[in-house]
C-alpha positions as CSV (number, residue, x, y, z in Angstrom):
1,X,0.0,0.0,0.0
2,X,3.0,2.3,0.6
3,X,4.0,2.5,-3.0
4,X,0.3,3.0,-4.0
5,X,0.0,6.0,-1.7
6,X,3.3,7.4,-2.9
7,X,2.2,7.1,-6.6
8,X,-1.3,8.4,-5.9
9,X,0.1,11.6,-4.3
10,X,1.8,12.4,-7.6
11,X,-1.7,12.5,-9.2
12,X,-4.1,13.3,-6.4
13,X,-3.8,16.4,-4.3
14,X,-5.4,14.8,-1.2
15,X,-8.8,14.2,0.4
16,X,-9.8,17.8,1.1
17,X,-10.5,21.1,-0.7
18,X,-7.6,22.7,1.1
19,X,-5.3,20.1,-0.4
20,X,-6.4,20.9,-3.9
21,X,-6.0,24.7,-3.3
22,X,-2.4,24.2,-2.1
23,X,-1.6,21.9,-5.0
24,X,-3.0,24.5,-7.4
25,X,-0.9,27.2,-5.8
26,X,2.1,25.0,-6.2
27,X,1.6,24.5,-10.0
28,X,0.7,28.2,-10.4
29,X,4.1,29.0,-9.0
30,X,5.7,27.1,-11.9
31,X,3.6,29.0,-14.5
32,X,1.0,26.2,-14.9
33,X,-2.7,26.7,-14.6
34,X,-4.9,24.3,-12.7
35,X,-8.0,22.3,-13.5
36,X,-9.4,21.1,-10.2
37,X,-11.7,18.1,-10.1
38,X,-13.5,16.8,-7.0
39,X,-13.3,13.1,-7.6
40,X,-16.5,11.1,-7.8
41,X,-19.0,9.6,-10.2
42,X,-22.2,7.6,-10.5
43,X,-24.1,9.4,-7.7
44,X,-27.7,8.2,-7.6
45,X,-28.6,9.5,-4.1
46,X,-29.9,13.1,-4.3
47,X,-28.2,14.0,-1.0
48,X,-24.8,13.0,-2.5
49,X,-25.6,14.9,-5.6
50,X,-26.4,18.0,-3.6
51,X,-23.3,17.5,-1.5
52,X,-21.1,17.4,-4.6
53,X,-22.7,20.6,-5.9
54,X,-22.0,22.3,-2.5
55,X,-18.4,21.1,-2.7
56,X,-18.0,22.8,-6.0
57,X,-19.6,25.9,-4.7
58,X,-17.0,26.1,-2.0
59,X,-14.2,25.3,-4.5
60,X,-15.3,28.2,-6.7
61,X,-15.2,30.5,-3.8
62,X,-11.8,29.3,-2.7
63,X,-10.3,29.7,-6.2
64,X,-11.6,33.3,-6.3
65,X,-10.6,34.2,-2.7
66,X,-7.1,32.6,-3.0
67,X,-6.6,34.2,-6.5
68,X,-5.7,30.9,-8.0
69,X,-5.3,30.4,-11.7
70,X,-7.6,27.4,-12.2
71,X,-10.6,26.0,-14.0
72,X,-12.8,23.3,-12.5
73,X,-13.8,20.0,-14.1
74,X,-17.1,18.2,-13.4
75,X,-18.2,14.6,-13.9
76,X,-21.8,14.6,-15.0
77,X,-22.7,11.3,-13.4
78,X,-21.5,12.8,-10.1
79,X,-23.9,15.7,-10.6
80,X,-27.2,14.0,-11.3
81,X,-27.0,12.3,-14.6
82,X,-27.6,8.9,-12.9
83,X,-31.0,10.2,-12.0
84,X,-31.8,11.9,-15.4
85,X,-30.7,14.6,-17.7
86,X,-32.8,17.4,-16.2
87,X,-31.4,16.7,-12.7
88,X,-27.9,17.0,-14.1
89,X,-28.7,20.3,-15.8
90,X,-30.3,21.7,-12.7
91,X,-27.3,20.8,-10.7
92,X,-24.5,21.9,-13.1
93,X,-26.1,25.1,-14.5
94,X,-25.9,27.2,-11.3
95,X,-22.3,26.3,-10.9
96,X,-21.4,27.3,-14.4
97,X,-23.2,30.6,-14.0
98,X,-21.5,31.3,-10.7
99,X,-18.1,30.4,-12.3
100,X,-18.8,32.8,-15.1
101,X,-19.5,35.6,-12.6
102,X,-16.2,34.8,-10.9
103,X,-14.2,34.6,-14.2
104,X,-13.6,30.8,-13.9
105,X,-13.8,28.3,-16.7
106,X,-15.7,25.0,-16.3
107,X,-14.9,21.7,-18.1
108,X,-17.4,18.8,-18.4
109,X,-15.5,15.5,-18.2
110,X,-16.6,12.7,-20.6
111,X,-17.5,9.3,-19.1
112,X,-18.3,5.9,-20.5
113,X,-19.9,5.6,-23.9
114,X,-23.3,4.8,-22.5
115,X,-23.4,8.5,-21.4
116,X,-21.7,10.1,-24.4
117,X,-24.8,11.4,-26.2
118,X,-26.4,12.6,-22.9
119,X,-23.3,14.6,-22.0
120,X,-23.1,16.2,-25.4
121,X,-26.8,17.1,-25.2
122,X,-26.3,18.6,-21.8
123,X,-23.3,20.6,-23.0
124,X,-25.1,21.9,-26.0
125,X,-28.0,23.0,-23.8
126,X,-25.8,24.8,-21.3
127,X,-23.4,26.3,-23.8
128,X,-26.1,28.4,-25.4
129,X,-25.9,30.8,-22.5
130,X,-22.7,29.8,-20.9
131,X,-19.6,30.3,-23.0
132,X,-17.2,29.6,-20.1
133,X,-17.9,25.9,-20.6
134,X,-15.9,23.2,-22.3
135,X,-16.4,19.5,-23.0
136,X,-14.0,16.5,-23.2
137,X,-14.2,14.4,-26.3
138,X,-12.6,11.0,-26.7
139,X,-10.6,10.3,-29.8
140,X,-11.0,6.5,-29.7
141,X,-14.7,6.4,-30.3
142,X,-15.8,5.9,-33.9
143,X,-18.5,8.5,-33.5
144,X,-16.1,11.3,-32.5
145,X,-15.5,12.9,-36.0
146,X,-19.3,13.4,-36.4
147,X,-19.6,14.7,-32.8
148,X,-16.9,17.3,-33.5
149,X,-18.6,18.4,-36.6
150,X,-21.8,18.9,-34.6
151,X,-20.0,20.8,-31.8
152,X,-18.1,22.9,-34.3
153,X,-21.3,24.4,-35.5
154,X,-21.8,26.0,-32.1
155,X,-18.1,27.0,-31.6
156,X,-17.7,24.7,-28.7
157,X,-14.6,24.6,-26.4
158,X,-13.1,21.1,-26.8
159,X,-10.7,19.0,-24.7
160,X,-9.4,16.3,-27.0
161,X,-8.3,13.2,-25.1
162,X,-7.6,9.6,-26.2
163,X,-10.2,7.9,-24.0
164,X,-10.0,6.2,-20.7
165,X,-12.7,3.5,-20.5
166,X,-12.8,-0.1,-21.7
167,X,-15.2,0.0,-24.7
168,X,-16.2,-2.7,-27.1
169,X,-14.5,-3.1,-30.5
170,X,-17.7,-2.2,-32.3
171,X,-17.7,1.4,-31.0
172,X,-14.1,2.2,-30.2
173,X,-10.6,1.8,-31.6
174,X,-8.6,-0.7,-29.5
175,X,-5.0,-0.7,-30.6
176,X,-2.9,2.1,-29.1
177,X,-1.2,2.9,-32.4
178,X,-4.5,3.3,-34.1
179,X,-5.9,5.5,-31.3
180,X,-2.8,7.7,-31.6
181,X,-3.3,8.0,-35.3
182,X,-7.0,8.9,-34.8
183,X,-6.0,11.5,-32.3
184,X,-3.5,13.0,-34.7
185,X,-6.1,13.2,-37.5
186,X,-8.7,14.8,-35.2
187,X,-6.1,17.3,-34.0
188,X,-5.3,18.3,-37.5
189,X,-9.0,18.7,-38.2
190,X,-9.4,20.9,-35.2
191,X,-6.6,23.2,-36.0
192,X,-7.6,23.6,-39.6
193,X,-11.3,24.1,-39.0
194,X,-12.0,25.1,-35.4
195,X,-12.7,28.8,-35.2
196,X,-13.0,30.5,-32.8
197,X,-13.4,27.9,-30.1
198,X,-10.8,26.8,-27.6
199,X,-8.9,23.6,-28.2
200,X,-7.3,21.8,-25.2
201,X,-4.7,19.2,-26.3
202,X,-5.0,16.7,-23.5
203,X,-2.1,14.2,-23.9
204,X,1.3,13.2,-22.5
205,X,2.5,11.9,-25.8
206,X,5.5,13.9,-27.0
207,X,4.9,13.3,-30.7
208,X,1.3,14.6,-30.4
209,X,2.5,17.6,-28.4
210,X,5.0,18.4,-31.2
211,X,2.2,17.9,-33.8
212,X,0.1,20.5,-31.9
213,X,3.0,22.9,-31.9
214,X,3.5,22.5,-35.6
215,X,-0.2,22.8,-36.4
216,X,-0.4,26.0,-34.4
217,X,2.4,27.5,-36.4
218,X,0.4,26.8,-39.6
219,X,-3.0,27.5,-38.2
220,X,-2.7,29.8,-35.1
221,X,-5.6,29.2,-32.7
222,X,-6.5,29.6,-29.1
223,X,-5.2,26.4,-27.6
224,X,-3.6,25.0,-24.5
225,X,-2.0,21.8,-23.3
226,X,-3.6,19.7,-20.5
227,X,-1.8,17.0,-18.6
228,X,-2.3,15.1,-15.3
229,X,-0.7,16.8,-12.4
230,X,2.5,14.9,-11.4
231,X,3.1,13.5,-14.9
232,X,5.6,14.8,-17.4
233,X,6.3,17.8,-15.2
234,X,9.5,18.8,-16.8
235,X,7.9,18.9,-20.2
236,X,5.1,21.1,-18.8
237,X,7.7,23.6,-17.6
238,X,9.5,23.5,-20.9
239,X,6.3,24.3,-22.7
240,X,5.6,27.2,-20.4
241,X,9.0,28.6,-21.1
242,X,8.3,28.3,-24.8
243,X,5.2,30.5,-24.3
244,X,2.4,27.9,-24.3
245,X,-0.4,27.7,-21.9
246,X,-0.2,24.5,-19.8
247,X,-2.8,23.2,-17.4
248,X,-2.4,20.5,-14.8
249,X,-5.4,18.3,-14.0
250,X,-5.7,18.2,-10.1
251,X,-8.1,15.6,-8.6
252,X,-8.9,15.5,-4.9
253,X,-11.4,14.0,-2.6
254,X,-12.1,11.0,-0.4
255,X,-12.8,8.8,-3.4
256,X,-9.1,9.2,-4.5
257,X,-8.4,5.5,-4.3
258,X,-11.2,4.6,-6.7
259,X,-9.9,7.3,-9.1
260,X,-6.4,6.0,-8.8
261,X,-7.3,2.3,-9.3
262,X,-9.4,3.3,-12.3
263,X,-6.2,4.9,-13.7
264,X,-4.3,1.7,-13.0
265,X,-6.8,-0.3,-15.0
266,X,-7.7,2.1,-17.8
267,X,-4.5,4.1,-18.4
268,X,-1.7,1.6,-18.1
269,X,0.6,3.6,-20.4
270,X,0.2,6.7,-18.4
271,X,0.9,4.7,-15.2
272,X,4.0,3.4,-16.8
273,X,5.0,6.9,-17.7
274,X,4.4,8.0,-14.1
275,X,6.6,5.2,-12.8
276,X,9.4,6.4,-15.2
277,X,8.8,9.9,-13.9
278,X,9.3,8.7,-10.3
279,X,12.5,7.0,-11.2
280,X,13.8,10.0,-13.3
281,X,12.5,12.7,-10.9
282,X,10.5,14.2,-13.7
């Protein structure tokens, strides 16, 4: 358990809001923005849903009061989607509006494919009046190119990630090399066609990072790099020195173990990278 805790502390700020605030201040000191996520998903109990919303209310207040450079990231199934779409909208929308008043950006995390269409529908509904809102889209799903065309029509803010759930071969690309190729193709499409929306390049892959840099030279856009806190830290700092915006994803909460074990199961390559980082001191 000792090595598990040691590794988890690289990726997870701690159990409490104060831990996340301190971690965000730490990454800010290195020129890196934060994206704070209160870990949790699949809440069906209305009291847990309300408690999660209150936690985010306090988090928004703390970001403002402590003058932290950080967005927040929300899991829809934590915020009412397990009940129904309307409960999720009623829970998330006040947080997004409050965040807008405070000058804070909000990301909606993407979850398993069973929820993909619902999350996109919720995003489109909320985005009409809340432009401080972005959505994560997973490159390994066969449906993603069409989803991006649909989201492009409204100028959405997109976080492009590879995908972190075990999905069946009939709906998702399975081989790592093919997922990487799909990510590269989607990235090229975004830089060539995505105006004026924000693009977040969420990857630790050096080749894809370099591709984004090259594409931005050819097609200058509003974009940023996003990586897990505690992973590829030296590269993050190099990118900051080169003038790029870099964000570190900072999870916290009492459900940290489930989050970490999910990472062990679903993101083995990133886990291996973290192990290398521990050894190399990166």
